[in-house]
N, C-alpha and C positions, 0 to 999 in steps of 0.2 A: 906446784901441783898438789902437794899434800893438803894445803889449805883448801883447795877446790874440791878434792875428793872428800874431805871432812865435811864441807858445806853440803855437798850432794847427798852424802849419807845422812846428815841431819834433816834435811828437807824431806827425804824419802821416809824417815821415821815419823816425822810429824804428819805427813800426808797419810801414811798408813793408819795412824791413831785416829785422825779426823775421819777418815773413811769408815773405819770400824764403828766409831761412835755414831755417825749418821746412819749406818745400816742398822744398828741397835735401836735407834730411835724410830726409824721407819718400820721396824718389825713390831714395836710396841703400838704404834699408831694403827697398823693394819689389824693387830689383835683386837684393839678397842673398837675398830670399825666392824669387825665380824661379830661383835656381841649383839644380841637381840635387844630390842627396845624394852622388852618385858622379862621378868624373872619369876621363877617358880620358887616354892619353899626350899626345895633341895639346893637350887643354885644360890640362894641367899645363905643357907646354912654352910655350904662349902666355901663361899667367897668371904664371908664375914665371921665365921666361926661362932654362930649363935644358934640357940636351939629353936625349935618350932614354937615352943611355948612363948618365947620372947616375941616372935613375930606376931603370934596370935594376940598377945597382950597389947602390942602396939597397934594392931588393927582394932581391937576392942576399945582402946582409949582414943581412937580416931586420929592417931598420929601418922598412920600408914593407910593410905587408901587402897582397897583391893578391887580387882576387876574379875568378874566371873565370866568364863567363856566355855560353854558346853561342858560344864562340870569341872572345869579346871579353874584354879584360883591363881591369878597372875598379878604381878605388881610392876609399876613403872620403874624402870632401872634408875632414872634421875631421883625419884622419891626415895628409893631404897638407899642410894649412895648418899643422899643428904642426911638421911637418918642414922645410918650405920657407918659413916665414914671412918676409915681406919687411919690411925695416926702412927707413923713410924719415925723413930729417930736413930740414926746411925745403925741401920740394919736390924733394929729391934722393933718389932710390932708391939705397940703398947696394949693391944687387945689380947693377944694370945702369944706367949713367949715362944712357943714351938714353931710358929710361922715366921720366917725371916723375909723382910722386904727391904728394898733399898730406900734410903732416904732421898728425897727429891729436893 
C-alpha cells in the first residue's frame, strides 16, 4: 500500500506542475493576442526601453516605416519587433539590465 500511495502522490505532483505550466503559457498567449497590431511612440519606449530620438532616427533612415492616422503616428508591431527585438539570457535582458525577462 505504501508504494501505491507514493506513486499516487508523485502523479499528483507532476499533474499539478504540468497544469500550472499550461495555464502560464495560455495566459501569455492571451496577453499577446490582446496586443494591438499597431504601436505608438510611448508603447515602443515602454516595451523596448529606447528613446523617442532612437525611433525618430530609425524612421528618418527608413529602417522603420510609420503610418499617420488623424494626427497620430503609428508603427506596425511586427516591424517594431523585428527592429528592436530584445535578447535575454538567463533572466538578464541584454538591452537594459534593470528589466528582467525569462529566457525562452
